[in-house]
C-alpha positions as CSV (number, residue, x, y, z in Angstrom):
1,M,67.5,137.6,102.6
2,L,70.7,136.0,104.5
3,R,72.9,133.8,102.1
4,F,75.9,132.1,102.6
5,E,78.5,130.0,100.8
6,F,80.7,127.9,103.0
7,G,83.3,125.0,102.7
8,P,84.4,122.5,105.2
9,R,85.6,125.3,107.5
10,F,82.1,126.8,108.6
11,E,84.3,129.5,110.2
12,A,84.3,131.2,107.0
13,I,80.5,132.5,107.1
14,F,81.5,134.4,110.1
15,L,84.8,135.6,109.7
16,P,84.7,139.2,108.5
17,P,83.0,139.9,111.9
18,L,85.7,138.1,113.7
19,L,88.3,140.0,111.6
20,L,86.9,143.1,112.0
21,V,87.4,142.9,115.8
22,V,91.0,142.9,115.3
23,L,90.7,145.9,112.9
24,C,88.6,148.0,115.0
25,V,90.7,146.9,118.4
26,L,93.6,148.6,116.3
27,A,91.9,151.7,114.8
28,P,93.2,154.6,116.8
29,A,91.3,157.2,118.0
30,L,89.5,159.3,115.3
31,S,89.4,162.9,115.2
32,G,87.4,165.3,113.1
33,Q,86.5,165.3,109.5
34,T,88.4,163.8,106.9
35,A,88.6,164.2,103.4
36,G,86.9,161.6,101.0
37,N,89.2,158.6,100.5
38,A,91.4,159.3,103.1
39,P,92.1,156.9,105.8
40,I,90.4,157.3,109.3
41,A,93.7,155.9,111.2
42,R,96.4,153.4,110.4
43,E,98.1,151.2,112.8
44,R,101.4,150.0,111.6
45,G,100.2,150.0,108.1
46,A,97.9,147.2,108.7
47,L,94.5,149.0,108.9
48,E,92.6,151.2,106.1
49,I,89.2,152.8,105.8
50,F,88.4,154.6,102.8
51,S,85.0,156.1,102.1
52,T,83.7,159.5,100.5
53,T,83.5,161.0,103.7
54,Q,84.2,160.5,107.3
55,L,83.3,162.2,110.7
56,R,83.6,162.0,114.2
57,E,80.7,162.6,116.7
58,G,81.8,162.1,120.3
59,P,83.1,158.5,120.8
60,M,81.2,157.5,117.3
61,R,83.7,157.4,114.3
62,L,81.1,157.5,111.1
63,A,82.2,156.5,107.3
64,R,79.6,157.4,104.7
65,G,79.4,156.6,101.2
66,D,81.5,153.5,99.4
67,V,83.0,152.8,102.9
68,E,86.2,150.1,102.3
69,L,88.1,148.5,105.1
70,R,91.2,146.9,103.9
71,Y,93.3,144.9,106.8
72,N,95.6,142.2,104.6
73,S,94.2,140.2,102.4
74,I,90.6,141.5,103.7
75,V,88.2,143.9,102.1
76,L,85.1,144.9,103.9
77,T,82.9,147.5,102.1
78,A,79.5,148.8,103.1
79,D,77.4,152.2,102.4
80,E,77.5,153.3,105.6
81,M,79.9,151.9,108.7
82,D,79.7,153.4,112.0
83,F,82.3,152.5,115.1
84,N,81.7,153.2,118.9
85,E,85.0,154.0,120.7
86,E,83.9,153.4,124.2
87,T,81.7,150.3,124.0
88,G,83.2,148.7,120.8
89,E,80.5,148.7,119.1
90,V,80.2,148.2,115.0
91,E,77.4,148.9,113.0
92,A,77.4,148.5,108.6
93,R,74.8,149.1,106.9
94,G,73.7,148.8,103.0
95,N,75.4,146.2,100.6
96,V,77.7,144.8,103.1
97,R,80.3,142.7,101.4
98,Y,83.4,140.7,102.8
99,R,85.9,139.3,100.4
100,A,89.2,137.3,101.5
101,G,91.9,134.5,100.4
102,G,91.9,135.7,97.1
103,G,88.3,135.4,96.2
104,R,87.5,132.1,97.7
105,E,85.7,133.9,100.2
106,D,82.8,136.4,99.1
107,I,79.6,137.3,101.6
108,R,77.2,139.5,101.7
109,A,74.8,141.3,103.9
110,A,72.4,143.9,103.8
111,R,73.4,145.1,107.8
112,M,75.1,143.7,110.6
113,S,75.7,144.9,114.4
114,Y,79.0,143.8,116.0
115,N,80.6,144.4,119.4
116,T,84.6,144.3,119.4
117,R,84.9,143.6,123.2
118,T,82.2,140.7,123.8
119,E,82.7,139.3,120.2
120,A,79.3,138.9,119.9
121,G,76.8,140.5,117.2
122,T,73.7,139.9,114.9
123,F,73.5,139.6,110.9
124,Y,70.8,140.3,109.2
125,D,70.0,139.3,105.1
126,V,73.5,137.6,104.3
127,R,74.2,136.0,101.6
128,G,78.0,135.2,100.2
129,R,80.5,132.7,98.6
130,V,83.1,130.7,100.2
131,S,85.3,127.7,98.4
132,S,84.9,124.4,99.6
133,A,88.1,122.3,100.5
134,S,86.4,118.7,99.9
135,Q,86.6,116.0,102.6
136,G,85.6,113.6,99.7
137,G,87.1,110.2,99.5
138,A,86.9,107.3,97.4
139,R,83.4,106.4,98.1
140,I,82.1,110.1,98.7
141,L,81.1,112.1,95.8
142,T,82.9,115.2,95.4
143,T,82.6,118.9,94.2
144,D,84.3,122.0,94.1
145,N,81.5,123.8,94.6
146,P,80.9,126.4,97.7
147,F,78.1,125.5,100.2
148,L,75.6,128.2,100.0
149,I,73.8,129.1,103.2
150,E,70.8,131.7,103.3
151,A,68.9,132.8,106.4
152,P,67.4,136.1,107.9
153,V,69.1,136.1,110.9
154,A,72.3,134.7,112.5
155,H,73.7,135.4,115.9
156,K,77.4,135.1,117.0
157,T,78.8,134.4,120.6
158,K,82.6,134.3,121.4
159,E,82.8,130.5,120.4
160,H,79.8,129.8,118.0
161,Y,76.9,131.2,115.8
162,R,73.4,130.2,115.4
163,V,71.6,130.4,112.2
164,H,68.0,130.5,112.4
165,N,65.7,129.2,109.6
166,G,69.0,128.6,107.5
167,R,68.9,127.0,104.4
168,V,71.9,125.0,103.3
169,T,73.0,123.8,99.6
170,N,76.5,123.4,97.3
171,C,74.2,123.5,94.2
172,E,75.3,126.0,91.7
173,T,72.0,126.7,90.0
174,E,69.0,129.1,91.0
175,S,66.8,126.2,91.9
176,P,69.1,123.6,93.6
177,W,68.7,119.8,93.3
178,W,69.0,119.7,97.2
179,T,68.3,121.5,100.1
180,L,69.0,121.5,103.8
181,R,66.2,123.9,106.2
182,S,67.0,124.0,109.7
183,P,65.2,126.2,112.0
184,H,68.1,126.1,114.4
185,T,71.6,125.5,113.2
186,T,74.5,125.7,115.3
187,I,78.3,126.0,114.0
188,V,81.6,126.0,115.6
189,P,84.3,127.1,113.0
190,G,86.4,124.7,112.0
191,K,85.4,122.5,114.0
192,Q,81.5,121.2,113.8
193,A,77.6,122.1,112.3
194,A,74.8,120.4,114.4
195,V,71.7,120.9,112.2
196,R,68.3,120.4,114.7
197,R,65.2,119.2,113.5
198,G,66.7,119.4,109.9
199,V,64.8,118.3,106.6
200,L,66.7,117.3,103.7
201,R,64.6,118.1,100.2
202,M,65.3,117.2,96.8
203,R,64.0,119.6,94.3
204,G,61.5,121.0,96.7
205,V,60.3,117.6,97.6
206,P,61.2,116.7,101.4
207,I,62.5,113.3,101.6
208,L,64.7,112.8,104.9
209,Y,63.8,114.8,108.4
210,L,67.0,115.1,110.6
211,P,66.0,115.4,114.4
212,Y,69.8,115.9,115.3
213,F,72.6,115.7,112.5
214,K,76.2,117.0,113.2
215,K,78.8,117.4,110.5
216,S,82.8,118.1,111.0
217,L,84.2,121.0,109.5
218,E,87.5,119.7,109.8
219,R,90.1,118.7,107.1
220,M,90.8,115.4,108.5
221,P,87.3,115.0,110.6
222,R,87.8,112.7,113.4
223,K,84.7,113.1,115.9
224,S,82.6,110.9,117.8
225,G,79.0,110.8,116.9
226,F,76.0,109.0,115.3
227,L,76.5,107.9,111.4
228,T,73.8,108.1,108.9
229,P,70.8,105.7,109.8
230,N,70.3,102.6,107.0
231,I,67.0,101.9,105.9
232,G,65.4,100.0,103.4
233,N,63.6,96.6,102.2
234,S,64.5,93.3,101.3
235,S,62.8,90.7,99.9
236,R,65.1,88.1,101.6
237,F,65.6,89.9,105.0
238,G,62.7,92.0,105.5
239,R,62.8,95.7,106.2
240,M,66.1,97.1,107.4
241,L,66.8,99.6,110.0
242,G,70.2,100.4,110.6
243,Q,72.3,102.3,112.8
244,A,76.0,103.0,114.3
245,Y,78.3,105.1,116.2
246,Y,81.7,106.3,115.7
247,W,83.8,106.7,119.1
248,A,87.0,108.4,118.4
249,I,88.6,107.1,122.0
250,N,91.7,109.3,121.7
251,R,94.4,110.2,118.7
252,S,95.4,106.5,118.5
253,Y,92.5,104.5,118.8
254,D,88.9,104.6,117.7
255,M,85.7,102.2,117.3
256,T,82.4,102.2,115.1
257,V,79.5,100.1,116.8
258,G,76.4,99.1,114.7
259,G,73.7,96.8,114.1
260,N,71.0,96.1,111.5
261,W,67.7,95.3,112.4
262,Y,65.9,92.6,109.7
263,T,62.2,92.4,110.2
264,D,62.2,88.6,108.9
265,R,65.7,87.8,110.2
266,G,66.6,88.8,113.2
267,L,69.8,91.2,114.3
268,A,72.9,91.7,112.7
269,S,75.7,93.5,114.8
270,N,79.2,94.8,114.0
271,L,82.0,96.5,115.7
272,S,85.4,97.6,113.8
273,F,88.0,98.8,116.7
274,R,91.7,100.2,115.0
275,G,94.5,101.4,116.6
276,R,98.0,102.6,116.2
277,P,99.7,102.2,119.5
278,T,103.1,102.8,118.3
279,K,104.5,104.9,115.5
280,N,105.9,101.1,114.3
281,S,102.6,99.5,114.9
282,S,98.6,99.4,114.4
283,F,95.8,97.1,114.1
284,D,92.3,96.7,112.4
285,A,89.8,94.5,113.5
286,V,86.4,93.8,112.5
287,F,83.5,91.4,114.2
288,F,80.3,90.7,112.5
289,D,77.6,88.8,114.2
290,V,73.6,87.6,113.1
291,R,71.8,86.0,115.5
292,D,69.3,84.5,112.7
293,R,65.5,83.5,113.4
294,G,66.2,81.3,110.1
295,R,64.9,81.4,106.6
296,K,61.1,80.6,106.1
297,L,60.8,77.2,103.9
298,D,57.9,76.3,102.2
299,D,56.6,73.8,104.4
300,G,56.2,77.0,107.3
301,S,59.7,75.7,109.1
302,R,62.7,77.9,109.0
303,L,66.2,77.5,108.2
304,K,68.9,79.5,110.5
305,Q,71.7,80.5,108.9
306,G,73.0,83.0,111.5
307,G,77.1,83.1,112.8
308,N,79.7,85.4,113.0
309,S,83.1,86.0,111.4
310,F,86.2,88.1,113.0
311,D,89.1,89.5,111.0
312,L,92.3,91.2,112.6
313,R,95.3,92.5,110.9
314,G,98.2,94.1,112.8
315,R,101.6,94.4,112.2
316,T,104.9,96.0,114.4
317,R,108.8,96.4,114.4
318,F,110.3,95.4,117.5
319,G,113.7,96.8,116.7
320,R,117.1,94.8,115.5
321,G,115.0,93.9,112.3
322,F,112.7,92.1,113.7
323,R,109.3,92.5,112.5
324,G,105.8,90.7,113.8
325,V,102.4,90.4,111.3
326,A,98.8,88.9,112.5
327,D,96.4,88.2,110.1
328,L,93.8,86.6,112.0
329,R,90.7,85.3,110.6
330,Y,87.4,83.3,112.4
331,L,84.3,82.0,110.2
332,S,81.7,80.0,112.0
333,S,80.4,78.6,108.5
334,L,80.5,78.7,104.9
335,E,76.6,78.7,105.0
336,F,76.6,81.9,107.1
337,R,79.1,83.7,104.6
338,Q,77.1,82.7,101.5
339,A,73.8,83.6,103.0
340,F,74.9,86.8,104.3
341,T,77.5,88.4,102.6
342,Q,76.9,90.7,99.6
343,T,79.7,89.8,97.0
344,F,80.4,86.7,94.8
345,E,84.1,86.5,95.5
346,E,83.3,86.1,99.1
347,A,80.8,83.9,98.9
348,V,82.6,81.2,96.7
349,F,85.9,81.4,98.8
350,S,86.4,78.6,101.1
351,Q,89.3,78.7,103.0
352,V,90.0,80.5,106.0
353,R,93.5,81.2,107.1
354,S,94.9,83.0,110.3
355,I,98.7,83.3,110.8
356,G,100.9,85.4,112.6
357,F,104.9,85.7,112.4
358,V,108.0,87.1,113.7
359,T,110.8,87.2,111.2
360,N,113.8,88.7,111.0
361,N,116.3,88.6,107.4
362,F,120.0,89.3,108.4
363,S,122.8,88.5,106.0
364,T,122.2,85.9,104.0
365,F,119.7,84.2,106.7
366,S,116.0,84.4,107.5
367,F,114.7,83.5,110.5
368,N,110.8,83.1,111.2
369,A,108.5,81.9,114.0
370,S,104.9,81.4,113.0
371,L,101.6,80.2,114.5
372,L,98.9,79.2,111.7
373,R,95.6,78.0,111.3
374,N,94.0,76.9,108.2
375,E,90.6,75.9,107.7
376,N,88.9,74.4,104.5
377,F,85.2,74.2,104.4
378,Q,84.4,71.4,102.2
379,S,80.6,71.9,102.1
380,V,77.9,74.1,103.8
381,D,77.5,71.4,106.3
382,R,78.4,72.3,109.7
383,G,81.7,70.6,110.7
384,D,82.3,69.7,107.7
385,T,85.7,71.1,107.5
386,I,89.6,70.1,107.1
387,V,91.5,72.3,109.7
388,L,95.4,72.7,109.7
389,R,97.5,73.9,112.4
390,R,101.2,74.6,113.1
391,L,101.3,75.8,116.5
392,P,104.1,76.9,116.6
393,S,106.4,76.8,113.5
394,F,110.1,77.9,113.3
395,E,112.2,78.4,110.2
396,F,115.7,78.9,110.0
397,N,116.9,79.3,106.2
398,S,119.6,80.8,104.0
399,R,119.5,82.2,100.5
400,D,122.9,81.2,98.4
401,R,126.0,82.0,100.4
402,R,129.5,81.8,98.3
403,L,131.8,79.3,99.5
404,T,134.1,79.0,96.9
405,K,135.6,81.6,93.8
406,G,137.1,80.2,90.8
407,K,136.0,78.9,87.4
408,V,133.8,76.5,89.3
409,P,132.3,78.5,92.0
410,L,130.0,76.9,94.8
411,W,127.2,78.3,96.7
412,L,125.7,76.8,100.1
413,S,121.9,77.3,100.8
414,F,119.6,75.5,103.0
415,D,115.9,75.2,104.6
416,S,115.6,74.3,108.0
417,S,112.4,73.6,110.3
418,F,110.4,72.4,113.2
419,D,106.9,72.7,113.9
420,L,104.1,71.0,116.2
421,V,101.6,70.0,113.5
422,S,98.0,68.7,113.6
423,R,95.1,68.0,111.3
424,T,91.4,67.6,112.0
425,Q,88.8,66.6,109.6
426,R,85.5,64.3,110.2
427,S,87.3,60.9,109.3
428,F,90.7,61.5,110.5
429,Q,92.2,63.2,113.2
430,S,95.9,63.3,114.3
431,R,97.3,63.8,117.4
432,R,96.4,67.3,119.1
433,F,100.6,67.9,118.9
434,V,102.8,65.9,115.9
435,Q,106.6,66.9,116.2
436,R,107.5,67.7,112.3
437,G,111.4,68.7,111.5
438,E,113.0,69.0,108.4
439,F,116.6,70.0,107.3
440,F,117.6,70.5,103.5
441,P,120.8,71.9,102.7
442,R,121.8,72.2,99.0
443,V,125.3,73.0,97.2
444,S,125.0,74.8,93.4
445,T,127.2,76.0,91.1
446,K,127.1,78.0,87.4
447,L,128.7,77.1,84.4
448,F,128.9,78.9,81.0
449,W,129.8,77.0,77.8
450,K,129.4,78.8,74.5
451,G,126.3,80.9,75.6
452,F,124.9,78.1,77.8
453,H,124.1,78.7,81.3
454,V,124.1,75.6,83.3
455,T,123.0,75.7,87.1
456,P,123.5,72.4,89.0
457,T,122.1,72.1,92.3
458,L,122.9,68.8,94.8
459,G,120.5,68.4,97.9
460,A,119.8,66.0,100.8
461,R,116.6,66.4,102.6
462,A,116.4,64.9,106.4
463,A,112.9,64.7,107.8
464,A,111.3,63.5,111.0
465,Y,107.9,63.1,111.9
466,G,105.9,62.4,115.3
467,Q,102.9,59.8,114.0
468,S,102.7,58.3,110.8
469,R,99.6,56.3,109.0
470,R,99.6,52.6,108.0
471,Q,96.8,51.6,105.3
472,D,94.9,54.5,106.1
473,R,94.9,54.2,109.7
474,L,97.1,56.5,112.4
475,A,99.7,55.0,114.0
476,G,102.0,55.9,117.1
477,E,105.0,55.3,115.5
478,N,107.5,57.6,114.2
479,L,108.9,58.3,110.7
480,Y,112.2,58.9,109.4
481,R,113.2,60.1,105.8
482,R,116.1,60.9,103.7
483,T,116.2,61.8,100.3
484,G,119.1,62.8,98.0
485,E,117.6,65.5,95.1
486,L,119.3,66.8,92.0
487,A,118.2,69.5,90.1
488,V,119.9,71.0,86.9
489,D,118.6,74.3,85.1
490,I,119.9,74.9,81.5
491,A,119.5,78.2,79.9
492,A,120.3,78.0,76.2
493,P,121.4,80.6,74.2
494,S,118.8,83.2,73.2
495,L,117.6,84.3,70.0
496,S,116.5,87.8,69.1
497,R,116.1,90.1,65.8
498,I,114.8,93.6,65.5
499,Y,111.9,94.7,63.4
500,R,110.3,98.4,62.6
501,A,107.0,98.4,64.8
502,P,103.8,99.7,63.5
503,K,103.4,103.2,64.1
504,W,100.6,102.8,66.7
505,M,102.7,100.4,69.0
506,G,106.2,102.3,69.1
507,D,109.1,103.0,66.5
508,R,111.4,99.7,67.0
509,M,110.3,96.0,68.0
510,K,112.4,93.3,69.2
511,H,111.5,89.6,69.1
512,V,113.4,87.5,71.5
513,I,112.9,83.4,71.8
514,E,114.3,81.9,75.2
515,P,114.6,78.1,75.3
516,R,115.2,76.7,78.6
517,L,115.4,73.0,80.0
518,R,115.2,72.2,83.7
519,Y,115.6,68.3,84.9
520,R,114.9,66.8,88.4
521,Y,115.6,64.0,90.4
522,T,114.7,62.9,93.5
523,A,115.0,59.4,95.4
524,G,114.8,57.9,99.1
525,I,111.2,58.1,99.6
526,D,109.6,54.8,99.7
527,D,107.1,55.3,102.3
528,F,104.8,58.6,100.8
529,E,101.3,57.1,102.0
530,R,102.9,56.8,105.5
531,V,102.9,60.7,105.6
532,I,100.2,62.6,106.9
533,R,99.5,65.7,104.7
534,F,99.8,68.8,106.6
535,D,100.9,71.1,103.7
536,S,103.3,71.2,100.6
537,R,106.4,69.8,102.6
538,D,104.5,66.8,102.9
539,L,104.0,66.4,99.2
540,I,107.7,65.7,98.2
541,H,108.0,62.3,96.3
542,N,110.4,60.2,94.1
543,T,110.7,61.7,90.7
544,N,112.6,61.6,87.9
545,E,111.7,64.2,85.3
546,A,112.2,67.0,82.7
547,E,110.8,70.3,81.7
548,V,110.7,72.0,78.6
549,S,109.9,75.4,77.8
550,I,109.9,78.1,75.4
551,T,109.4,81.7,75.7
552,N,108.7,84.2,73.1
553,R,109.0,87.8,74.2
554,L,108.3,91.0,72.3
555,Y,109.4,94.1,73.2
556,V,108.7,97.7,71.8
557,K,111.1,100.7,71.9
558,D,109.9,104.6,71.5
559,D,113.2,106.2,70.1
560,A,112.3,110.0,71.5
561,S,111.5,109.0,75.0
562,G,114.0,106.1,75.2
563,Q,111.3,103.7,77.1
564,V,111.1,99.7,76.5
565,R,107.8,97.8,77.5
566,E,107.0,94.0,77.3
567,A,104.4,93.9,74.6
568,A,103.8,90.2,74.4
569,V,104.9,87.3,75.9
570,L,104.1,83.6,74.8
571,E,105.1,80.6,76.9
572,V,104.8,76.9,76.4
573,W,106.1,74.1,78.7
574,Q,105.6,70.5,79.3
575,R,107.3,67.8,81.2
576,R,108.2,64.4,80.9
577,Y,108.1,62.1,83.5
578,F,110.4,59.2,83.6
579,D,109.2,57.3,86.6
580,A,105.6,57.2,85.5
581,D,103.8,56.5,88.9
582,F,106.4,58.4,90.7
583,G,107.8,56.1,93.0
584,G,104.6,54.5,94.2
585,A,103.4,57.7,95.3
586,L,100.4,57.9,92.9
587,V,97.2,56.1,93.2
588,P,95.1,55.3,90.2
589,G,91.6,55.9,90.4
590,R,91.5,59.2,92.4
591,R,92.7,62.6,92.1
592,N,96.6,62.8,93.1
593,V,97.6,66.2,94.6
594,L,102.0,66.0,93.9
595,R,104.7,68.3,94.2
596,S,105.4,67.6,90.6
597,S,101.5,68.6,89.5
598,L,101.5,71.6,92.2
599,D,104.1,73.4,90.7
600,F,103.4,72.7,87.2
601,S,99.6,74.0,87.1
602,P,97.0,75.0,89.5
603,F,94.3,72.7,87.9
604,S,94.7,68.9,88.7
605,F,95.5,66.2,85.7
606,L,97.4,63.3,87.8
607,A,94.9,60.1,87.9
608,E,96.6,57.9,86.8
609,P,100.5,56.5,85.8
610,R,101.7,59.1,82.9
611,R,104.6,60.2,80.9
612,Y,103.8,63.2,80.1
613,S,102.1,66.4,81.7
614,P,100.0,68.4,79.8
615,V,100.7,70.6,77.2
616,A,100.5,74.1,79.2
617,V,100.2,77.3,77.2
618,S,100.4,80.9,78.5
619,F,100.0,84.0,76.3
620,K,99.6,87.4,77.5
621,V,99.8,90.7,75.0
622,N,99.5,94.3,75.7
623,P,100.2,96.1,72.4
624,H,98.7,99.7,74.2
625,W,97.5,100.9,77.2
626,R,94.0,100.4,76.1
627,Y,94.2,96.7,75.4
628,A,95.5,93.4,77.3
629,L,94.6,89.8,76.9
630,S,95.9,87.1,79.0
631,W,94.9,83.4,78.0
632,R,96.2,80.1,79.9
633,N,95.1,76.8,78.9
634,D,96.5,72.9,79.4
635,Y,95.8,70.5,76.4
636,D,95.9,67.0,77.7
637,P,97.8,64.5,74.6
638,L,96.5,61.6,76.8
639,R,92.6,62.9,76.6
640,G,93.2,64.5,73.3
641,R,91.6,67.9,74.4
642,I,92.3,71.2,75.9
643,V,91.1,70.2,79.7
644,N,91.3,73.2,81.4
645,T,91.6,77.1,80.0
646,T,91.2,80.9,81.4
647,T,90.5,83.9,79.0
648,D,90.8,87.6,80.5
649,V,90.2,90.3,77.8
650,S,90.3,93.8,78.6
651,V,89.6,97.1,76.2
652,Q,89.7,100.7,77.5
653,I,87.8,102.4,74.8
654,S,88.2,105.6,76.4
655,P,89.2,107.0,80.0
656,K,85.3,106.9,80.7
657,I,84.6,103.7,79.0
658,G,86.0,100.0,79.4
659,V,85.0,96.3,78.8
660,T,86.4,93.5,80.3
661,A,85.5,90.0,79.6
662,G,86.5,86.2,80.6
663,H,86.4,82.9,80.3
664,R,86.8,79.9,82.8
665,A,85.9,76.1,81.9
666,V,87.3,73.0,83.1
667,R,87.1,69.8,81.2
668,A,88.9,67.1,83.6
669,P,87.5,63.9,84.1
670,T,85.1,64.1,87.4
671,A,87.4,62.2,89.5
672,L,89.8,65.3,89.4
673,S,87.4,68.4,89.5
674,P,83.8,69.0,88.6
675,A,83.2,70.5,85.3
676,S,82.8,74.1,84.8
677,N,81.8,76.6,82.0
678,Q,81.6,80.4,83.2
679,L,81.5,83.3,81.3
680,L,82.6,86.8,83.0
681,A,81.9,90.0,81.5
682,T,82.1,93.8,82.6
683,V,81.1,96.9,81.1
684,R,81.7,100.3,82.4
685,Y,80.7,104.0,81.0
686,G,81.8,107.1,83.4
687,D,83.4,107.0,87.1
688,F,82.4,107.1,90.9
689,N,82.6,111.2,90.4
690,R,81.7,111.9,86.7
691,R,78.8,114.2,85.9
692,G,75.9,113.1,84.1
693,W,74.9,109.4,83.4
694,N,77.1,106.6,84.7
695,V,76.5,102.9,83.9
696,A,78.2,99.4,84.9
697,L,77.5,96.3,84.4
698,T,79.0,92.6,85.9
699,N,77.8,89.2,85.2
700,V,79.0,85.9,86.0
701,Y,77.0,83.4,83.8
702,D,77.5,79.6,84.4
703,Y,76.9,78.2,80.7
704,R,76.5,74.6,81.8
705,R,73.4,75.3,83.9
706,H,72.2,78.5,82.0
707,L,72.1,80.5,85.1
708,F,73.5,83.8,86.4
709,L,75.7,83.0,89.4
710,Y,76.2,87.2,90.0
711,S,75.0,89.8,88.3
712,I,75.3,93.6,89.3
713,S,73.7,96.5,87.4
714,Q,74.1,100.1,88.2
715,I,72.7,103.1,86.8
716,T,74.2,106.4,88.2
717,Y,73.4,110.3,87.4
718,N,75.8,112.8,89.1
719,T,74.9,116.4,89.2
720,D,77.1,118.9,90.3
721,C,76.3,118.6,93.9
722,C,74.7,115.5,94.1
723,G,74.4,111.8,92.6
724,F,71.4,109.4,92.4
725,S,71.8,105.4,92.1
726,L,69.9,102.6,91.4
727,E,71.3,98.9,91.6
728,Y,70.1,95.5,90.8
729,R,72.1,92.6,92.3
730,R,71.4,88.6,92.0
731,L,73.0,86.1,93.9
732,A,72.3,82.2,93.2
733,I,75.2,80.2,95.4
734,G,74.0,76.6,95.3
735,R,70.9,75.9,98.0
736,T,72.4,78.5,100.3
737,R,71.1,81.6,98.4
738,N,69.3,82.6,95.3
739,D,67.8,86.4,95.7
740,N,67.3,89.3,93.3
741,Q,68.0,92.7,95.5
742,F,67.0,96.4,94.4
743,R,68.7,99.1,96.1
744,I,69.0,103.1,96.1
745,G,71.4,105.4,96.9
746,I,71.8,109.0,97.0
747,S,74.6,110.7,97.3
748,I,75.5,114.5,98.7
749,A,78.8,115.6,97.3
750,N,81.5,116.6,100.1
751,V,78.7,115.4,102.9
752,G,78.1,111.4,102.2
753,S,75.3,109.0,101.3
754,F,72.3,107.3,102.9
755,G,69.8,104.9,101.3
756,T,69.9,101.3,100.8
757,L,73.0,100.9,98.7
758,R,76.1,101.4,100.9
759,P,79.4,102.8,99.8
760,A,81.6,100.1,99.9
761,E,79.3,98.3,97.6
762,R,78.9,100.7,94.8
763,L,80.5,100.0,91.2
764,F,80.1,104.1,91.2
């Protein structure tokens, strides 16, 4: 019975005959009977043939008994070997064995016939071992096992091989987990292998019929062809059938075109296009579209949720320091994303941002030219969005540039911009192009006194708008603003002390206390409500505020290596507002987003005039690489409770066992934001490529609603050559989606996977 083992380069299966051609061509004419173990011929010391006896009969060269042919690192052995000088025919019989590559290739055959001139031959009952060079990636199961092929007959032509009734596997055991048998297999060494009418069996049970299957044998495969089909069933979409085609256009571009047919919903199509036009530029574009017949409702009607999305990312370098970047995104509706996405993070993300810019940094200056479109979906209702545009935007800025030296040095910096902006929403629409310009120069200095570092900055801001508001109505009047700003940053001397550290942390431990005071005063904005809100630049307001913070840091040092790391940091800060209503910018009874709140906390807290901000506390601890804790909360003295909190804990019990947990809670008044209380947890045992059982669980639980918003549970069992996965997935996203899914997947090491569980969606 013929048996091969081969790696991604299939040519190793038939390499012995190919090399034998070279050996035989180099062999000189044989003459007479040679003593045992004496070489028949020698050509520049490259070829040696040893045997018990060697004979010459006319053009025939006959070697008998323990025949061994050596050529460089190749060793070919057989019981008998005949060579015809005139025709170039080689006949090897009995325990034929070929070894090369330091033992990486070990092929056996009962008999072989080969012609050195036509490079054609037939091999009988072949078996062997050839090491595998893995083509595996981040989402492909890998193994170091060589591939194994068994076949009674294999024919070779000059460029390819045909294996008849061959069987392929890369499992180690005599009873392999998987095999692929085909009546006709064509192999082009180092390029590709094609299987016709193949049957994939798991433990001898046929599970998949492949009318035609092609596998690249290159180390970095890049060949056009159809990908593995996707077949499955969904309670939400019905039966699924998917197919994709990969087109390697040329060495710089490729494209993947595919589609999925959902019997209950319709056709979903996708296209990805990648390219690298020059050595300094690249792009990646993805288009996804669903022609939805609609989800069937209880009354028999259908709710259509189809749509499309487009993503494009690209970058290039123009020379002379100029760099261009594009990140363009389009989404037809939030309902479409929530209905057809497979991840919770993407489903709840309600912003679509597109930007393209050209930038250049030189000396202390920077120049930026950009186009921006930012769409915020307020709900799943079609058209309920806020669209902000900057088409185009120009910026010319300078970081601190030294003007004078001496005891009181001065630095100059500035920001300047000009934009054509617009804002569109259901109840409000600005002009298509609203001119906006701004210039903000600043002068700063640094003062030192008894360990205190004082950095005052004085600036003047001038801004102009081509359109404004009057009492919630748009007006065609221009708006000009001139403001003065003073900022003082005072860093007090830090306090520190060194202790002996616990052995499990290190040798020494240093505790550092860093107090800090920041003061900011802004005046000159008496018409805050007249400004149309386009972005954070329009949130500048009058303020007179000071922020006090205390940071505690804990450093740990290993004396042997000299390595120092930050094991823990605790920061507490709060702001004092000397102007409770921020110069009239604050409107009581509603959510206010101002610069003074935006750069203090990601959570809203301004709904009424106030003298103090919440007390913000941030605590991060990482005493060991196995453990990490992050905690952030805002305590509001005005309401006497913690209004916002986030907590994340990570424990790595071992390299294969890990647990993470998190908590998110919002207890602010409903005028600021909806109440929320969610628990997050992930448990992992094993990893993607680990042999044996691997388990992972991920859950997002809404404590207020007593509902799992998102849940994934996956169990995977990996053998030495394949893996089996079962996944349960649940998504509950408002009124758009509430479904449960079961998915299965089978992975063949170094080959790929198939089933309803796609590689990009796997936990393992």
